[in-house]
C-alpha positions in Angstrom: 160.4 -50.6 19.3 158.0 -51.2 16.4 154.6 -50.3 17.8 153.0 -48.9 21.0 149.4 -49.3 22.2 147.7 -47.9 25.2 145.0 -49.7 27.2 141.6 -48.0 26.9 141.8 -46.7 30.4 145.3 -45.3 29.7 146.9 -47.0 32.7 148.9 -49.6 30.8 151.2 -49.5 27.7 152.0 -52.4 25.4 155.1 -52.4 23.3 156.1 -54.7 20.4 159.8 -55.0 19.8 162.1 -56.5 17.1 162.8 -59.5 19.2 159.1 -60.7 18.9 158.2 -59.8 22.5 155.2 -57.8 23.7 156.0 -56.1 26.9 153.6 -54.3 29.2 154.4 -51.2 31.2 153.0 -49.1 34.0 154.0 -45.9 32.3 153.3 -43.7 35.3 155.9 -45.5 37.4 158.1 -46.7 34.6 157.8 -50.3 35.7 157.4 -53.4 33.4 154.4 -55.4 34.5 154.8 -58.4 32.1 155.9 -59.7 28.8 154.7 -62.2 26.1 157.1 -64.2 23.9 155.1 -64.1 20.7 157.8 -64.8 18.1 156.9 -68.5 17.6 153.2 -67.7 17.5 153.7 -65.8 14.2 154.6 -69.2 12.7 156.1 -68.0 9.5 157.1 -70.4 6.7 160.3 -70.5 4.8 160.5 -67.9 2.0 161.4 -69.0 -1.5 164.8 -67.4 -1.5 165.7 -68.0 2.2 169.1 -69.6 2.9 168.0 -70.7 6.4 165.2 -72.7 7.8 161.9 -71.2 8.9 162.7 -71.9 12.5 165.9 -69.9 12.3 164.2 -67.1 10.3 161.5 -66.9 13.0 164.1 -65.3 15.3 163.8 -62.1 13.3 160.0 -62.0 13.2 158.0 -59.6 15.2 154.5 -58.0 15.6 153.9 -54.7 13.7 150.4 -53.8 15.0 148.8 -54.1 18.5 145.3 -53.3 19.8 143.7 -53.8 23.2 140.2 -55.2 23.5 137.5 -52.8 24.8 137.8 -54.1 28.4 141.6 -54.2 28.3 141.8 -57.8 29.3 143.1 -59.0 25.9 145.4 -57.7 23.3 145.4 -58.5 19.5 148.6 -58.7 17.7 149.5 -59.1 14.0 152.6 -58.8 11.8 154.4 -60.3 8.8 152.4 -63.4 9.1 149.1 -65.0 8.1 148.0 -65.2 11.8 146.3 -62.8 14.2 147.1 -63.7 17.8 144.8 -62.8 20.8 146.6 -62.9 24.2 145.2 -62.7 27.7 147.1 -59.7 29.2 146.9 -60.9 32.9 147.8 -64.5 32.3 150.1 -63.7 29.4 149.0 -66.7 27.3 147.8 -67.2 23.8 144.0 -67.5 23.8 143.2 -67.8 20.1 144.9 -67.6 16.8 143.1 -66.6 13.5 144.5 -67.6 10.1 143.6 -64.8 7.7 144.9 -66.2 4.4 145.5 -69.4 2.6 146.8 -67.6 -0.5 149.9 -69.6 -1.7 150.8 -66.8 -4.1 152.1 -65.0 -1.1 155.6 -65.8 0.2 156.3 -68.0 3.3 152.7 -69.2 3.5 153.6 -72.9 4.0 154.7 -73.5 7.6 156.0 -77.0 6.7 158.0 -76.4 3.5 160.0 -79.6 2.8 162.8 -78.5 0.5 164.0 -82.1 0.2 160.9 -82.7 -1.9 161.9 -80.2 -4.6 162.6 -82.0 -7.8 166.2 -82.3 -9.0 165.9 -80.0 -12.1 167.3 -76.5 -11.4 165.1 -73.7 -10.0 164.5 -70.7 -12.2 166.2 -67.4 -11.5 164.0 -64.6 -10.0 161.6 -62.7 -12.2 161.0 -65.7 -14.5 157.7 -67.1 -15.5 158.4 -70.9 -15.3 156.6 -73.0 -12.7 158.5 -75.9 -11.1 156.4 -78.5 -9.3 156.8 -78.7 -5.5 155.5 -81.6 -3.5 153.4 -81.0 -0.4 153.7 -84.0 2.0 150.8 -83.1 4.2 148.2 -83.0 1.5 149.8 -85.3 -1.0 148.9 -82.8 -3.7 151.3 -81.1 -6.0 151.1 -77.4 -6.3 152.8 -74.9 -8.6 155.0 -72.2 -7.3 156.9 -69.3 -9.0 159.6 -67.1 -7.7 158.2 -64.2 -9.6 154.8 -64.2 -7.7 156.2 -65.1 -4.3 157.7 -61.8 -3.4 154.8 -60.4 -1.3 154.2 -61.6 2.2 150.9 -61.7 4.2 151.0 -58.8 6.6 148.8 -56.5 8.7 148.8 -52.8 8.6 146.3 -52.2 11.3 143.9 -53.9 13.8 141.0 -52.3 15.7 138.4 -53.6 18.1 134.8 -52.4 18.5 133.6 -50.4 21.5 131.5 -53.2 22.7 134.4 -55.7 22.4 132.3 -58.1 20.3 134.1 -57.6 17.0 137.4 -56.6 15.5 138.7 -55.6 12.1 142.1 -55.9 10.4 143.5 -54.3 7.2 145.7 -56.9 5.5 147.1 -57.9 2.1 143.8 -59.8 1.7 141.7 -56.7 2.2 139.6 -55.5 5.1 138.6 -58.4 7.3 135.9 -58.2 10.0 135.4 -60.8 12.7 132.4 -60.7 15.0 130.5 -62.7 17.7 127.3 -61.4 16.2 126.3 -63.4 13.2 123.8 -60.8 12.0 126.5 -58.1 11.7 127.3 -57.8 8.0 129.4 -55.1 6.3 129.3 -55.6 2.5 130.3 -52.4 0.7 130.0 -52.0 -3.1 132.6 -50.0 -5.0 133.5 -48.2 -1.7 136.0 -45.3 -1.7 137.4 -43.1 1.0 134.9 -40.3 0.5 131.8 -42.5 1.1 130.9 -42.0 4.7 127.6 -41.5 6.5 128.3 -37.9 7.2 129.1 -37.2 3.6 126.0 -39.0 2.4 123.8 -36.9 4.7 125.6 -33.8 3.6 124.9 -34.6 0.0 121.3 -35.3 0.9 121.0 -32.0 2.6 122.3 -30.3 -0.6 119.3 -32.0 -2.4 121.6 -34.0 -4.6 119.3 -37.0 -4.2 120.7 -39.3 -7.0 124.3 -38.9 -5.7 123.2 -39.5 -2.1 121.4 -42.8 -3.2 124.5 -44.0 -5.1 126.7 -43.2 -2.1 124.3 -45.0 0.3 124.3 -48.1 -1.9 128.1 -48.0 -2.1 128.3 -48.1 1.7 125.5 -50.7 1.7 124.0 -50.0 5.1 120.3 -50.8 4.9 119.2 -48.3 7.5 121.1 -45.5 5.8 119.7 -46.5 2.4 116.2 -46.3 3.8 116.9 -42.9 5.4 118.1 -41.5 2.1 115.3 -42.9 -0.1 112.6 -41.8 2.3 114.1 -38.3 2.3 113.5 -37.9 -1.4 110.3 -35.8 -2.0 107.6 -37.7 -3.9 107.6 -35.1 -6.6 111.3 -35.7 -7.2 111.1 -39.5 -7.5 110.5 -39.4 -11.3 113.7 -37.2 -11.9 115.8 -39.3 -9.5 114.7 -42.6 -11.2 115.5 -41.3 -14.6 119.0 -40.2 -13.6 119.9 -43.4 -11.8 122.7 -45.5 -13.5 121.6 -48.9 -14.7 123.9 -50.6 -12.2 121.9 -49.1 -9.3 118.4 -49.6 -10.7 118.4 -53.3 -9.8 119.8 -52.5 -6.4 117.0 -50.0 -5.7 114.4 -52.6 -6.8 115.9 -55.3 -4.6 115.8 -52.9 -1.7 112.2 -52.0 -2.4 111.2 -55.6 -2.5 112.8 -56.2 0.9 110.9 -53.3 2.6 107.4 -53.7 1.0 106.1 -56.0 3.8 107.6 -54.2 6.7 107.4 -50.5 5.9 104.5 -48.2 6.7 105.3 -46.1 3.6 103.8 -48.6 1.2 102.4 -46.0 -1.2 105.6 -44.1 -1.3 107.6 -47.2 -2.2 105.0 -48.2 -4.8 105.6 -44.9 -6.5 109.3 -45.7 -6.6 108.7 -49.2 -8.0 106.3 -47.9 -10.6 108.6 -45.1 -11.9 111.6 -47.4 -12.0 109.8 -50.1 -14.0 108.3 -47.6 -16.4 111.6 -46.0 -17.1 113.9 -49.0 -17.0 111.6 -52.0 -17.6 112.6 -52.6 -21.2 116.3 -52.6 -20.3 115.7 -55.0 -17.4 113.8 -57.4 -19.7 116.7 -57.6 -22.2 119.3 -58.6 -19.6 
């Protein structure tokens, strides 16, 4: 057993095993209620140093992370592959498959890797920096490959779904990926770190560390939170905060002010912000 996931109502258990299967259990009665053969859906390519074909290697592939949808009708699965698979639990069929990476610097990314097309000169030994040409029949384009950079494989460390079931996120070798049915939902953090959370931002604001709170809010880059933090700064502190803002965040604050001038009822307050920022940093902005 590699990973276990409970359905949101707690009445069903999903288990991913080494054989690539996802099995479903009624844990109260210790009865298996279904299974999905997901090994071939991972669709791994042949690794650079593999001695067997990708089809034979697929026998050892499996899912390493599982997550039910909010309604419990679907389950998301990911593993050592560039695909996330969404299955219908009741019908036990594949509903959709997402390709999360086209990065050929990762190993086993080409599903159709024709070794017969490798040119006759010898391949380099591992850890070398030479780049033999490899032909790709499907695209008729030559690409470069190197054993030294093809040691990492696309993989998932975790998958989670939203409470409303309209979006899901995955942490992968390509970073944090968010998929949503709502086109207006945007998460675009800037220099984000683990300590930048809404609760920490509000805590910093409560401690009257206004400059730090603004910087943290822009790192998280949630517009409503940025507005909350800026409007919480007393008008008599605006001059001090503007003078202590790093140059990198001055432009970001000005861009935010420009976006709220026409919709905010605090027009005079935001004009004070704009005036102070331009008076203090105007010359630097002109020289950029």
